[in-house]
N, CA, C and O atoms as a GROMACS GRO file, in nm:
protein
  508
    1MET      N    1  -0.240   1.893  -1.574
    1MET     CA    2  -0.125   1.865  -1.554
    1MET      C    3  -0.146   1.756  -1.380
    1MET      O    4  -0.176   1.795  -1.267
    2ALA      N    5  -0.114   1.618  -1.428
    2ALA     CA    6  -0.145   1.516  -1.329
    2ALA      C    7  -0.020   1.545  -1.228
    2ALA      O    8   0.093   1.574  -1.268
    3ILE      N    9  -0.056   1.532  -1.100
    3ILE     CA   10   0.069   1.623  -1.012
    3ILE      C   11   0.053   1.488  -0.885
    3ILE      O   12  -0.036   1.411  -0.921
    4VAL      N   13   0.099   1.458  -0.789
    4VAL     CA   14   0.114   1.431  -0.653
    4VAL      C   15   0.155   1.555  -0.547
    4VAL      O   16   0.259   1.618  -0.530
    5LEU      N   17   0.051   1.560  -0.499
    5LEU     CA   18   0.098   1.696  -0.380
    5LEU      C   19   0.090   1.636  -0.256
    5LEU      O   20  -0.002   1.554  -0.245
    6HIS      N   21   0.180   1.659  -0.137
    6HIS     CA   22   0.195   1.609  -0.032
    6HIS      C   23   0.240   1.725   0.096
    6HIS      O   24   0.313   1.819   0.062
    7ILE      N   25   0.192   1.714   0.252
    7ILE     CA   26   0.227   1.825   0.253
    7ILE      C   27   0.241   1.734   0.419
    7ILE      O   28   0.144   1.666   0.453
    8GLU      N   29   0.370   1.739   0.515
    8GLU     CA   30   0.371   1.684   0.603
    8GLU      C   31   0.430   1.784   0.700
    8GLU      O   32   0.508   1.874   0.672
    9LEU      N   33   0.378   1.755   0.823
    9LEU     CA   34   0.357   1.910   0.948
    9LEU      C   35   0.464   1.772   1.004
    9LEU      O   36   0.449   1.652   0.984
   10ASP      N   37   0.609   1.869   1.107
   10ASP     CA   38   0.702   1.805   1.124
   10ASP      C   39   0.662   1.768   1.321
   10ASP      O   40   0.664   1.866   1.395
   11GLU      N   41   0.635   1.648   1.373
   11GLU     CA   42   0.627   1.560   1.430
   11GLU      C   43   0.424   1.560   1.437
   11GLU      O   44   0.352   1.610   1.523
   12GLY      N   45   0.398   1.504   1.347
   12GLY     CA   46   0.260   1.550   1.268
   12GLY      C   47   0.150   1.645   1.370
   12GLY      O   48   0.036   1.610   1.399
   13ARG      N   49   0.202   1.741   1.402
   13ARG     CA   50   0.143   1.832   1.482
   13ARG      C   51   0.081   1.942   1.380
   13ARG      O   52   0.128   2.001   1.283
   14ALA      N   53  -0.079   1.943   1.462
   14ALA     CA   54  -0.158   2.065   1.332
   14ALA      C   55  -0.215   2.130   1.418
   14ALA      O   56  -0.317   2.187   1.377
   15ALA      N   57  -0.181   2.150   1.566
   15ALA     CA   58  -0.225   2.223   1.645
   15ALA      C   59  -0.142   2.321   1.707
   15ALA      O   60  -0.041   2.275   1.762
   16PHE      N   61  -0.163   2.480   1.714
   16PHE     CA   62  -0.066   2.558   1.753
   16PHE      C   63  -0.117   2.694   1.831
   16PHE      O   64  -0.237   2.717   1.848
   17GLU      N   65  -0.028   2.767   1.870
   17GLU     CA   66  -0.088   2.829   1.929
   17GLU      C   67  -0.022   2.946   1.873
   17GLU      O   68   0.093   2.945   1.828
   18PRO      N   69  -0.139   3.099   1.880
   18PRO     CA   70  -0.097   3.229   1.762
   18PRO      C   71   0.061   3.305   1.795
   18PRO      O   72   0.100   3.359   1.898
   19GLY      N   73   0.106   3.292   1.710
   19GLY     CA   74   0.276   3.327   1.689
   19GLY      C   75   0.332   3.220   1.722
   19GLY      O   76   0.441   3.242   1.776
   20ALA      N   77   0.296   3.067   1.711
   20ALA     CA   78   0.394   2.986   1.702
   20ALA      C   79   0.455   2.966   1.545
   20ALA      O   80   0.420   3.028   1.445
   21ARG      N   81   0.549   2.869   1.555
   21ARG     CA   82   0.647   2.878   1.398
   21ARG      C   83   0.579   2.702   1.345
   21ARG      O   84   0.629   2.593   1.372
   22VAL      N   85   0.482   2.724   1.284
   22VAL     CA   86   0.475   2.581   1.208
   22VAL      C   87   0.580   2.524   1.060
   22VAL      O   88   0.568   2.567   0.946
   23SER      N   89   0.646   2.453   1.092
   23SER     CA   90   0.750   2.349   1.003
   23SER      C   91   0.693   2.219   0.946
   23SER      O   92   0.601   2.150   0.991
   24GLY      N   93   0.785   2.196   0.814
   24GLY     CA   94   0.752   2.052   0.787
   24GLY      C   95   0.774   2.047   0.673
   24GLY      O   96   0.850   2.137   0.638
   25THR      N   97   0.721   1.943   0.547
   25THR     CA   98   0.821   1.950   0.404
   25THR      C   99   0.650   1.918   0.369
   25THR      O  100   0.548   1.874   0.423
   26VAL      N  101   0.698   1.970   0.246
   26VAL     CA  102   0.630   1.978   0.167
   26VAL      C  103   0.696   1.869   0.014
   26VAL      O  104   0.810   1.881  -0.030
   27ALA      N  105   0.598   1.775  -0.042
   27ALA     CA  106   0.664   1.682  -0.121
   27ALA      C  107   0.586   1.723  -0.279
   27ALA      O  108   0.500   1.811  -0.282
   28TRP      N  109   0.636   1.630  -0.438
   28TRP     CA  110   0.587   1.642  -0.512
   28TRP      C  111   0.624   1.584  -0.607
   28TRP      O  112   0.744   1.581  -0.631
   29LEU      N  113   0.526   1.518  -0.693
   29LEU     CA  114   0.560   1.380  -0.812
   29LEU      C  115   0.477   1.438  -0.954
   29LEU      O  116   0.354   1.437  -0.957
   30ALA      N  117   0.541   1.477  -1.044
   30ALA     CA  118   0.489   1.482  -1.176
   30ALA      C  119   0.582   1.434  -1.279
   30ALA      O  120   0.704   1.427  -1.266
   31ARG      N  121   0.504   1.396  -1.400
   31ARG     CA  122   0.545   1.361  -1.521
   31ARG      C  123   0.648   1.488  -1.579
   31ARG      O  124   0.745   1.457  -1.648
   32VAL      N  125   0.633   1.563  -1.562
   32VAL     CA  126   0.684   1.746  -1.587
   32VAL      C  127   0.719   1.817  -1.467
   32VAL      O  128   0.652   1.829  -1.364
   33ALA      N  129   0.845   1.869  -1.497
   33ALA     CA  130   0.797   1.973  -1.364
   33ALA      C  131   0.667   2.051  -1.340
   33ALA      O  132   0.553   2.032  -1.383
   34PRO      N  133   0.703   2.118  -1.282
   34PRO     CA  134   0.559   2.234  -1.286
   34PRO      C  135   0.639   2.371  -1.285
   34PRO      O  136   0.746   2.400  -1.232
   35ALA      N  137   0.539   2.455  -1.373
   35ALA     CA  138   0.593   2.598  -1.366
   35ALA      C  139   0.627   2.636  -1.221
   35ALA      O  140   0.734   2.692  -1.193
   36GLY      N  141   0.527   2.603  -1.121
   36GLY     CA  142   0.570   2.708  -1.013
   36GLY      C  143   0.479   2.572  -0.889
   36GLY      O  144   0.404   2.479  -0.919
   37LEU      N  145   0.534   2.621  -0.742
   37LEU     CA  146   0.426   2.563  -0.681
   37LEU      C  147   0.475   2.658  -0.556
   37LEU      O  148   0.590   2.699  -0.537
   38GLU      N  149   0.335   2.687  -0.458
   38GLU     CA  150   0.313   2.784  -0.318
   38GLU      C  151   0.233   2.669  -0.226
   38GLU      O  152   0.151   2.577  -0.227
   39LEU      N  153   0.330   2.756  -0.138
   39LEU     CA  154   0.272   2.681   0.008
   39LEU      C  155   0.196   2.808   0.058
   39LEU      O  156   0.253   2.918   0.056
   40ARG      N  157   0.047   2.790   0.112
   40ARG     CA  158  -0.038   2.889   0.116
   40ARG      C  159  -0.090   2.874   0.250
   40ARG      O  160  -0.169   2.786   0.285
   41LEU      N  161  -0.027   2.992   0.343
   41LEU     CA  162  -0.128   2.972   0.497
   41LEU      C  163  -0.268   3.034   0.461
   41LEU      O  164  -0.273   3.147   0.411
   42THR      N  165  -0.375   2.966   0.483
   42THR     CA  166  -0.523   3.065   0.479
   42THR      C  167  -0.601   3.032   0.597
   42THR      O  168  -0.590   2.931   0.667
   43TRP      N  169  -0.666   3.113   0.607
   43TRP     CA  170  -0.817   3.093   0.674
   43TRP      C  171  -0.911   3.128   0.594
   43TRP      O  172  -0.891   3.200   0.497
   44ALA      N  173  -1.056   3.068   0.636
   44ALA     CA  174  -1.132   3.118   0.612
   44ALA      C  175  -1.280   3.055   0.670
   44ALA      O  176  -1.322   2.940   0.660
   45SER      N  177  -1.336   3.158   0.725
   45SER     CA  178  -1.449   3.137   0.774
   45SER      C  179  -1.614   3.126   0.665
   45SER      O  180  -1.648   3.179   0.559
   46TYR      N  181  -1.681   3.030   0.761
   46TYR     CA  182  -1.781   2.960   0.667
   46TYR      C  183  -1.891   3.031   0.784
   46TYR      O  184  -1.874   3.076   0.897
   47GLY      N  185  -2.010   3.014   0.696
   47GLY     CA  186  -2.128   3.052   0.829
   47GLY      C  187  -2.249   3.080   0.669
   47GLY      O  188  -2.240   3.036   0.554
   48PRO      N  189  -2.358   3.175   0.738
   48PRO     CA  190  -2.469   3.185   0.622
   48PRO      C  191  -2.466   3.254   0.561
   48PRO      O  192  -2.522   3.258   0.452
   49GLY      N  193  -2.400   3.330   0.609
   49GLY     CA  194  -2.348   3.459   0.488
   49GLY      C  195  -2.262   3.487   0.363
   49GLY      O  196  -2.240   3.583   0.290
   50GLY      N  197  -2.210   3.301   0.379
   50GLY     CA  198  -2.129   3.317   0.251
   50GLY      C  199  -1.935   3.276   0.347
   50GLY      O  200  -1.922   3.230   0.461
   51ARG      N  201  -1.847   3.306   0.273
   51ARG     CA  202  -1.758   3.214   0.293
   51ARG      C  203  -1.671   3.406   0.298
   51ARG      O  204  -1.707   3.504   0.233
   52ASP      N  205  -1.544   3.396   0.411
   52ASP     CA  206  -1.438   3.492   0.405
   52ASP      C  207  -1.325   3.420   0.383
   52ASP      O  208  -1.286   3.334   0.462
   53PHE      N  209  -1.267   3.448   0.278
   53PHE     CA  210  -1.137   3.390   0.252
   53PHE      C  211  -1.032   3.482   0.277
   53PHE      O  212  -1.052   3.600   0.248
   54LYS      N  213  -0.912   3.445   0.332
   54LYS     CA  214  -0.793   3.532   0.305
   54LYS      C  215  -0.652   3.435   0.278
   54LYS      O  216  -0.640   3.313   0.292
   55ILE      N  217  -0.581   3.506   0.248
   55ILE     CA  218  -0.409   3.414   0.183
   55ILE      C  219  -0.332   3.510   0.344
   55ILE      O  220  -0.336   3.632   0.360
   56ALA      N  221  -0.272   3.411   0.438
   56ALA     CA  222  -0.211   3.519   0.536
   56ALA      C  223  -0.090   3.482   0.490
   56ALA      O  224  -0.024   3.576   0.533
   57ASN      N  225   0.019   3.384   0.409
   57ASN     CA  226   0.131   3.426   0.386
   57ASN      C  227   0.150   3.313   0.263
   57ASN      O  228   0.073   3.224   0.228
   58VAL      N  229   0.271   3.347   0.213
   58VAL     CA  230   0.296   3.244   0.083
   58VAL      C  231   0.426   3.214   0.098
   58VAL      O  232   0.509   3.300   0.128
   59ILE      N  233   0.457   3.084   0.078
   59ILE     CA  234   0.621   3.089   0.005
   59ILE      C  235   0.589   3.022  -0.091
   59ILE      O  236   0.505   2.932  -0.089
   60SER      N  237   0.678   3.074  -0.225
   60SER     CA  238   0.663   3.006  -0.352
   60SER      C  239   0.828   2.914  -0.369
   60SER      O  240   0.942   2.944  -0.333
   61PHE      N  241   0.780   2.812  -0.429
   61PHE     CA  242   0.913   2.694  -0.424
   61PHE      C  243   0.943   2.733  -0.624
   61PHE      O  244   0.864   2.698  -0.712
   62ASP      N  245   1.025   2.780  -0.640
   62ASP     CA  246   1.107   2.850  -0.787
   62ASP      C  247   1.178   2.696  -0.810
   62ASP      O  248   1.226   2.610  -0.735
   63LYS      N  249   1.162   2.707  -0.927
   63LYS     CA  250   1.226   2.605  -1.023
   63LYS      C  251   1.207   2.470  -0.954
   63LYS      O  252   1.305   2.408  -0.914
   64PRO      N  253   1.083   2.425  -0.938
   64PRO     CA  254   1.081   2.302  -0.933
   64PRO      C  255   1.134   2.223  -1.020
   64PRO      O  256   1.160   2.258  -1.135
   65ARG      N  257   1.165   2.047  -0.944
   65ARG     CA  258   1.182   2.006  -1.041
   65ARG      C  259   1.045   1.888  -1.069
   65ARG      O  260   0.937   1.937  -1.038
   66ALA      N  261   1.036   1.750  -1.119
   66ALA     CA  262   0.953   1.709  -1.148
   66ALA      C  263   0.911   1.629  -1.023
   66ALA      O  264   0.792   1.613  -0.994
   67ALA      N  265   0.999   1.584  -0.961
   67ALA     CA  266   1.055   1.516  -0.800
   67ALA      C  267   1.127   1.555  -0.684
   67ALA      O  268   1.246   1.541  -0.654
   68GLU      N  269   1.039   1.603  -0.629
   68GLU     CA  270   1.086   1.674  -0.509
   68GLU      C  271   1.045   1.718  -0.374
   68GLU      O  272   0.931   1.761  -0.355
   69ARG      N  273   1.145   1.707  -0.263
   69ARG     CA  274   1.072   1.737  -0.150
   69ARG      C  275   1.159   1.895  -0.106
   69ARG      O  276   1.277   1.928  -0.124
   70ARG      N  277   1.054   1.963  -0.046
   70ARG     CA  278   1.120   2.150   0.031
   70ARG      C  279   1.076   2.127   0.195
   70ARG      O  280   0.973   2.088   0.249
   71PRO      N  281   1.196   2.167   0.240
   71PRO     CA  282   1.120   2.199   0.397
   71PRO      C  283   1.051   2.322   0.391
   71PRO      O  284   1.087   2.384   0.291
   72PHE      N  285   0.952   2.394   0.470
   72PHE     CA  286   0.903   2.511   0.510
   72PHE      C  287   0.881   2.526   0.651
   72PHE      O  288   0.868   2.425   0.722
   73THR      N  289   0.875   2.643   0.700
   73THR     CA  290   0.896   2.741   0.825
   73THR      C  291   0.766   2.843   0.805
   73THR      O  292   0.775   2.934   0.722
   74PHE      N  293   0.678   2.829   0.862
   74PHE     CA  294   0.606   2.958   0.904
   74PHE      C  295   0.593   2.987   1.012
   74PHE      O  296   0.591   2.902   1.102
   75THR      N  297   0.578   3.150   1.038
   75THR     CA  298   0.530   3.210   1.151
   75THR      C  299   0.395   3.240   1.167
   75THR      O  300   0.346   3.331   1.100
   76LEU      N  301   0.330   3.181   1.243
   76LEU     CA  302   0.170   3.230   1.262
   76LEU      C  303   0.150   3.313   1.296
   76LEU      O  304   0.211   3.360   1.391
   77PRO      N  305   0.030   3.388   1.220
   77PRO     CA  306  -0.022   3.520   1.257
   77PRO      C  307  -0.081   3.506   1.438
   77PRO      O  308  -0.151   3.410   1.470
   78THR      N  309  -0.054   3.580   1.509
   78THR     CA  310  -0.154   3.580   1.612
   78THR      C  311  -0.297   3.626   1.596
   78THR      O  312  -0.317   3.716   1.677
   79ALA      N  313  -0.371   3.609   1.546
   79ALA     CA  314  -0.528   3.630   1.483
   79ALA      C  315  -0.531   3.599   1.357
   79ALA      O  316  -0.438   3.601   1.276
   80PRO      N  317  -0.658   3.567   1.342
   80PRO     CA  318  -0.772   3.538   1.401
   80PRO      C  319  -0.790   3.410   1.459
   80PRO      O  320  -0.747   3.327   1.379
   81TYR      N  321  -0.843   3.344   1.588
   81TYR     CA  322  -0.846   3.191   1.633
   81TYR      C  323  -0.962   3.114   1.545
   81TYR      O  324  -1.070   3.154   1.500
   82SER      N  325  -0.894   2.988   1.540
   82SER     CA  326  -0.996   2.904   1.495
   82SER      C  327  -1.062   2.871   1.594
   82SER      O  328  -1.011   2.845   1.703
   83PHE      N  329  -1.248   2.864   1.556
   83PHE     CA  330  -1.342   2.875   1.639
   83PHE      C  331  -1.415   2.772   1.580
   83PHE      O  332  -1.376   2.719   1.476
   84ARG      N  333  -1.518   2.737   1.638
   84ARG     CA  334  -1.633   2.630   1.557
   84ARG      C  335  -1.801   2.670   1.703
   84ARG      O  336  -1.810   2.676   1.825
   85GLY      N  337  -1.897   2.685   1.585
   85GLY     CA  338  -1.963   2.777   1.612
   85GLY      C  339  -2.111   2.672   1.571
   85GLY      O  340  -2.097   2.574   1.498
   86ASN      N  341  -2.234   2.706   1.624
   86ASN     CA  342  -2.385   2.619   1.515
   86ASN      C  343  -2.380   2.712   1.374
   86ASN      O  344  -2.443   2.669   1.276
   87LEU      N  345  -2.301   2.848   1.362
   87LEU     CA  346  -2.354   2.917   1.271
   87LEU      C  347  -2.249   2.950   1.177
   87LEU      O  348  -2.261   2.956   1.055
   88THR      N  349  -2.111   2.978   1.267
   88THR     CA  350  -2.001   2.993   1.172
   88THR      C  351  -1.910   2.941   1.253
   88THR      O  352  -1.913   2.918   1.374
   89SER      N  353  -1.788   2.918   1.131
   89SER     CA  354  -1.675   2.871   1.200
   89SER      C  355  -1.586   2.952   1.168
   89SER      O  356  -1.622   3.065   1.135
   90LEU      N  357  -1.427   2.916   1.166
   90LEU     CA  358  -1.336   2.980   1.131
   90LEU      C  359  -1.204   2.844   1.117
   90LEU      O  360  -1.170   2.779   1.216
   91VAL      N  361  -1.162   2.826   1.017
   91VAL     CA  362  -1.025   2.740   0.981
   91VAL      C  363  -0.888   2.765   0.869
   91VAL      O  364  -0.883   2.782   0.747
   92TRP      N  365  -0.784   2.757   0.979
   92TRP     CA  366  -0.672   2.765   0.902
   92TRP      C  367  -0.654   2.662   0.828
   92TRP      O  368  -0.704   2.560   0.875
   93LYS      N  369  -0.572   2.643   0.678
   93LYS     CA  370  -0.489   2.542   0.651
   93LYS      C  371  -0.376   2.625   0.579
   93LYS      O  372  -0.353   2.744   0.562
   94LEU      N  373  -0.317   2.510   0.546
   94LEU     CA  374  -0.211   2.486   0.455
   94LEU      C  375  -0.234   2.454   0.298
   94LEU      O  376  -0.319   2.375   0.255
   95GLN      N  377  -0.162   2.512   0.236
   95GLN     CA  378  -0.267   2.465   0.081
   95GLN      C  379  -0.122   2.478  -0.016
   95GLN      O  380  -0.069   2.580  -0.060
   96LEU      N  381  -0.088   2.353  -0.029
   96LEU     CA  382  -0.018   2.336  -0.161
   96LEU      C  383  -0.039   2.369  -0.271
   96LEU      O  384  -0.153   2.335  -0.301
   97VAL      N  385   0.012   2.421  -0.353
   97VAL     CA  386  -0.079   2.475  -0.517
   97VAL      C  387   0.040   2.449  -0.615
   97VAL      O  388   0.147   2.510  -0.621
   98ALA      N  389   0.004   2.360  -0.678
   98ALA     CA  390   0.079   2.338  -0.849
   98ALA      C  391   0.041   2.432  -0.944
   98ALA      O  392  -0.068   2.418  -1.000
   99LEU      N  393   0.142   2.561  -0.979
   99LEU     CA  394   0.080   2.653  -1.135
   99LEU      C  395   0.185   2.583  -1.246
   99LEU      O  396   0.296   2.528  -1.248
  100PRO      N  397   0.068   2.626  -1.344
  100PRO     CA  398  -0.030   2.646  -1.326
  100PRO      C  399  -0.150   2.553  -1.299
  100PRO      O  400  -0.110   2.440  -1.272
  101GLY      N  401  -0.274   2.564  -1.298
  101GLY     CA  402  -0.383   2.528  -1.259
  101GLY      C  403  -0.423   2.457  -1.122
  101GLY      O  404  -0.512   2.375  -1.098
  102GLU      N  405  -0.343   2.506  -1.052
  102GLU     CA  406  -0.453   2.561  -0.902
  102GLU      C  407  -0.475   2.357  -0.861
  102GLU      O  408  -0.552   2.354  -0.765
  103GLU      N  409  -0.443   2.234  -0.893
  103GLU     CA  410  -0.412   2.133  -0.830
  103GLU      C  411  -0.364   2.165  -0.690
  103GLU      O  412  -0.296   2.265  -0.666
  104LYS      N  413  -0.396   2.093  -0.613
  104LYS     CA  414  -0.388   2.133  -0.425
  104LYS      C  415  -0.388   2.060  -0.360
  104LYS      O  416  -0.455   1.964  -0.396
  105ALA      N  417  -0.331   2.049  -0.251
  105ALA     CA  418  -0.341   1.945  -0.128
  105ALA      C  419  -0.351   2.022   0.007
  105ALA      O  420  -0.261   2.102   0.032
  106SER      N  421  -0.438   2.005   0.082
  106SER     CA  422  -0.414   2.117   0.201
  106SER      C  423  -0.394   1.952   0.374
  106SER      O  424  -0.372   1.834   0.400
  107VAL      N  425  -0.421   2.070   0.419
  107VAL     CA  426  -0.376   2.012   0.584
  107VAL      C  427  -0.427   2.114   0.634
  107VAL      O  428  -0.376   2.226   0.622
  108GLU      N  429  -0.602   2.076   0.736
  108GLU     CA  430  -0.618   2.222   0.839
  108GLU      C  431  -0.538   2.196   0.969
  108GLU      O  432  -0.508   2.085   1.013
  109LEU      N  433  -0.507   2.327   1.027
  109LEU     CA  434  -0.460   2.409   1.154
  109LEU      C  435  -0.562   2.435   1.247
  109LEU      O  436  -0.674   2.482   1.227
  110THR      N  437  -0.496   2.390   1.378
  110THR     CA  438  -0.576   2.479   1.416
  110THR      C  439  -0.538   2.608   1.537
  110THR      O  440  -0.524   2.570   1.653
  111VAL      N  441  -0.525   2.733   1.513
  111VAL     CA  442  -0.422   2.820   1.573
  111VAL      C  443  -0.554   2.931   1.671
  111VAL      O  444  -0.635   3.020   1.647
  112ALA      N  445  -0.516   2.867   1.764
  112ALA     CA  446  -0.608   2.925   1.919
  112ALA      C  447  -0.520   2.918   2.037
  112ALA      O  448  -0.426   2.839   2.044
  113PRO      N  449  -0.558   3.021   2.154
  113PRO     CA  450  -0.479   2.956   2.291
  113PRO      C  451  -0.473   2.786   2.310
  113PRO      O  452  -0.538   2.701   2.250
  114ASP      N  453  -0.392   2.773   2.396
  114ASP     CA  454  -0.396   2.628   2.386
  114ASP      C  455  -0.395   2.496   2.300
  114ASP      O  456  -0.395   2.377   2.334
  115GLY      N  457  -0.394   2.553   2.188
  115GLY     CA  458  -0.399   2.461   2.058
  115GLY      C  459  -0.544   2.397   2.018
  115GLY      O  460  -0.584   2.326   1.925
  116GLU      N  461  -0.613   2.465   2.147
  116GLU     CA  462  -0.785   2.422   2.095
  116GLU      C  463  -0.840   2.541   2.031
  116GLU      O  464  -0.818   2.654   2.073
  117ALA      N  465  -0.922   2.510   1.915
  117ALA     CA  466  -0.990   2.596   1.888
  117ALA      C  467  -1.118   2.612   1.985
  117ALA      O  468  -1.133   2.526   2.072
  118ILE      N  469  -1.205   2.711   1.975
  118ILE     CA  470  -1.269   2.761   2.062
  118ILE      C  471  -1.424   2.745   1.993
  118ILE      O  472  -1.481   2.805   1.901
  119ASP      N  473  -1.459   2.643   2.076
  119ASP     CA  474  -1.612   2.655   2.067
  119ASP      C  475  -1.730   2.762   2.139
  119ASP      O  476  -1.759   2.779   2.257
  120VAL      N  477  -1.765   2.803   2.054
  120VAL     CA  478  -1.840   2.911   2.086
  120VAL      C  479  -1.922   2.892   2.118
  120VAL      O  480  -1.968   2.957   2.211
  121ARG      N  481  -1.998   2.781   2.053
  121ARG     CA  482  -2.146   2.691   2.123
  121ARG      C  483  -2.128   2.689   2.269
  121ARG      O  484  -2.219   2.719   2.346
  122THR      N  485  -1.990   2.646   2.313
  122THR     CA  486  -1.972   2.614   2.458
  122THR      C  487  -1.965   2.772   2.559
  122THR      O  488  -2.022   2.790   2.666
  123ALA      N  489  -1.896   2.848   2.500
  123ALA     CA  490  -1.874   2.952   2.554
  123ALA      C  491  -1.995   3.007   2.582
  123ALA      O  492  -2.031   3.013   2.700
  124ALA      N  493  -2.085   3.061   2.468
  124ALA     CA  494  -2.211   3.131   2.424
  124ALA      C  495  -2.328   3.049   2.586
  124ALA      O  496  -2.402   3.111   2.662
  125ALA      N  497  -2.302   2.913   2.585
  125ALA     CA  498  -2.390   2.839   2.676
  125ALA      C  499  -2.344   2.893   2.815
  125ALA      O  500  -2.428   2.901   2.905
  126GLY      N  501  -2.198   2.936   2.840
  126GLY     CA  502  -2.130   2.953   2.993
  126GLY      C  503  -2.084   2.875   3.025
  126GLY      O  504  -2.044   2.860   3.140
  127GLY      N  505  -2.072   2.773   2.909
  127GLY     CA  506  -1.997   2.645   2.987
  127GLY      C  507  -1.799   2.645   2.903
  127GLY      O  508  -1.716   2.562   2.939
   0.00000   0.00000   0.00000
């Protein structure tokens, strides 16, 4: 199924404190209405041992039309924090997924105190 998916965050903001609200608008355009769409709030950690992936929350958009815009709001969890290291990192994302078929659009988020990903390279070096 050919579909164009788009996620727009309010104020273009992608960095948040834990527990904050993130809101915006999702949009899609297809020749035929998809069976459904989901906006997934996810996090994944990446490192030499592989990948750990979790869906933290989901908003389902029922009975979508072929072309549509809908608002969304999530309250972010208080953990885990976004971080970057030499070997491991943790990344939050919003993923708009068209069903069936799993076509996706995504936006990366930072979820950490002061809205800044923790740099464990600096922390480990004492800086």
